[in-house]
N, C-alpha and C positions, 0 to 999 in steps of 0.2 A: 327096970327090974324085970325078971323073967315073967312074972304073972301079968304085968301090964302089957308086955310085948305079946304074950300068948293071947290075951284078950283081944288085942288089936287084930292079930292074924285071924282069929276065930270070927270076929265081926266082919272082916273083909271077905273071907271065904263064904260065910253064911250068906252075905248079900249077893255074891256072885252065883252061888248055887240056887238061891231063891229066884233069881232071874231065869236061870235055866229051868227050874221047876215050873215057873209061870208059862214058859214056852211049851212045855210038855202037857200041862194040865188044861190049857186053853183049848177051845174048839178050833178045829182046823180053819185056817183063813183069818183068824183073829189078828195075826201079825203079818206084815208084808213078807218077812222072812224070819228065821229063828236066830238071827244074830242078837247079841245082848243089846246093841244100840237100838235096833228096831223094836225089841220087846220093851225096853225102857221108854223110848220115845212114845210108843203107842199108849202105854199105861199112863204116862204123864199127860198126854193130850186127851185120852179117853179113859178115865178112871174106872168106868163101868166095864172095861175089858178085863179087869182083874177077875180071874176064875173064882167062883164062890167056894170051891173046894179048898182053896188056899187061905185058911183062917189064921188068926194069931196063934192058935195052939199048934198049927203045923209049923209056923215060923219058929216058935219056941222049941219044938221037938227037933227041927233041923239044926238050930243053933246048939242044942245040947249034944246032938250026934257029932257035929263037927268039933265041938269042944272036947268030947271024949277021945276022938281020933287024934287031935292035935296034942293032947296031954301025953300020948304015948311017945311023942318025939321029945327030945331034949334040945332046948334052944342052943346051947353052947357046945354040943357034941360036933366035932368036925364033920362037915358035909351032910350026913343024913340027919338033919335036925328039923325043927318046926319051920324055919325059914326056907329050907330046901323044899319041904312038902308044899309050902305056900307057892314058891316059884314054879314048881312042877304043875300045880293046879292052874296057875295063871297062864302058863305056856300052853297047856292043853286047851284051856278056854279060847285062847287066841287062834289055835288051829281049828277049833270048832267054828268060831266066828268066820274064819276064811272059807270054810266049807259050806256053811249054812246061810251066809249072807249073799244078797244079790250083788253082782259086780257088773259095772258098765251096762246097766239096763237088762242084763240077762236074768232069766228065771233062776231062783235059788234051787239048789239040789234038794229034792224032797226028803223029809226026815225018814 
């Protein structure tokens, strides 16, 4: 159903944007680079790297924000629907990962 699909998309996008928010909110040098994999790996290995400014209330606010935006889309409208918005965001994230991640031992592009 539409509501379940929308909730799934909102949850996924909120998680992705939370990782990006962690990268921005953390002190410089906290993560080896600002790719989502480096941010997640660091937080899993060093939970104290989680920025204090990113609280549960920030997460809830981010999820509500993403939910409001996604509700503006209609899931079953051809092309410009919630799934399209989701795919655009995922593709944009992949481009950011390619630009912000270290490749072949080179230093990452500074933010």
